[in-house]
DRENDO-1510 file (C-alpha; in Angstrom, 1 decimal, always signed):
<recs>
REC; n; res; u; v; w
REC; 1; MET; +20.3; -29.3; +37.9 .
REC; 2; ILE; +16.6; -28.8; +39.0 .
REC; 3; ARG; +15.6; -24.9; +39.4 .
REC; 4; HIS; +13.7; -23.6; +42.6 .
REC; 5; THR; +11.7; -20.8; +41.6 .
REC; 6; SER; +8.9; -18.5; +43.6 .
REC; 7; GLY; +5.8; -17.7; +41.4 .
REC; 8; GLU; +6.5; -13.9; +42.8 .
REC; 9; ALA; +10.3; -13.9; +41.8 .
REC; 10; VAL; +10.7; -12.2; +38.4 .
REC; 11; TRP; +13.2; -10.4; +36.4 .
REC; 12; ARG; +12.5; -6.5; +35.7 .
REC; 13; LEU; +13.8; -4.9; +32.5 .
REC; 14; PRO; +15.4; -1.5; +33.3 .
REC; 15; ASP; +13.8; +0.3; +30.2 .
REC; 16; VAL; +10.0; -1.2; +31.3 .
REC; 17; GLU; +10.5; -0.5; +35.3 .
REC; 18; THR; +13.3; +1.8; +36.1 .
REC; 19; PRO; +15.8; +0.0; +39.0 .
REC; 20; PRO; +15.7; +2.2; +42.7 .
REC; 21; GLY; +19.2; +4.3; +42.8 .
REC; 22; GLY; +21.4; +3.4; +45.5 .
REC; 23; SER; +19.4; +0.5; +46.8 .
REC; 24; LYS; +20.8; -3.2; +47.0 .
REC; 25; ILE; +19.4; -5.5; +44.5 .
REC; 26; LEU; +19.4; -8.6; +42.8 .
REC; 27; LEU; +21.5; -8.2; +39.0 .
REC; 28; LEU; +21.0; -10.3; +36.1 .
REC; 29; THR; +24.4; -10.0; +34.2 .
REC; 30; VAL; +24.8; -10.3; +30.1 .
REC; 31; GLY; +26.5; -13.6; +31.1 .
REC; 32; GLY; +23.1; -14.7; +32.9 .
REC; 33; VAL; +24.4; -14.5; +36.8 .
REC; 34; CYS; +22.7; -13.5; +39.7 .
REC; 35; VAL; +24.7; -11.1; +41.8 .
REC; 36; MET; +23.6; -8.7; +44.4 .
REC; 37; GLY; +24.6; -4.7; +44.1 .
REC; 38; THR; +23.3; -1.5; +42.9 .
REC; 39; TRP; +22.3; -1.2; +39.2 .
REC; 40; MET; +24.7; +0.8; +36.9 .
REC; 41; ASN; +23.8; +1.8; +33.8 .
REC; 42; ASN; +26.3; +0.3; +31.2 .
REC; 43; ALA; +27.8; -2.3; +33.6 .
REC; 44; GLY; +26.8; -5.9; +31.9 .
REC; 45; PHE; +23.4; -5.7; +33.8 .
REC; 46; VAL; +20.4; -6.8; +31.7 .
REC; 47; ALA; +17.5; -7.3; +34.6 .
REC; 48; TRP; +17.1; -6.3; +38.1 .
REC; 49; ALA; +14.7; -7.9; +40.8 .
REC; 50; PRO; +13.9; -6.6; +44.5 .
REC; 51; LEU; +15.8; -8.6; +47.2 .
REC; 52; PRO; +13.7; -11.3; +49.2 .
REC; 53; ALA; +12.1; -10.2; +52.1 .
REC; 54; LEU; +13.4; -11.7; +55.6 .
REC; 55; THR; +11.0; -13.6; +57.8 .
REC; 56; PRO; +11.0; -12.6; +61.6 .
REC; 57; GLU; +12.3; -16.5; +61.7 .
REC; 58; VAL; +15.4; -15.8; +59.4 .
REC; 59; LYS; +16.3; -12.5; +61.1 .
REC; 60; GLU; +16.1; -14.5; +64.3 .
REC; 61; ARG; +18.1; -17.6; +63.2 .
REC; 62; LEU; +20.5; -14.4; +61.5 .
REC; 63; ARG; +20.9; -13.0; +65.1 .
REC; 64; GLY; +21.9; -16.7; +66.4 .
REC; 65; THR; +18.7; -17.0; +68.9 .
REC; 66; LYS; +17.6; -20.1; +67.0 .
REC; 67; GLN; +19.7; -22.8; +65.7 .
</recs>
């Protein structure tokens, strides 16, 4: 499998950079799986990352104005 990564996207460790409380973020589980949710201590997460930004073009596609 080939990995496609962004040069700007990095996982952040919660003891170095505190996850934002109550915000939807990407979470990395102890099994190495990425999920989306809110940070909870002692819930099996080892790192977090902010969600990617939505461009205007992606927002339009989500609204169904472009196919």
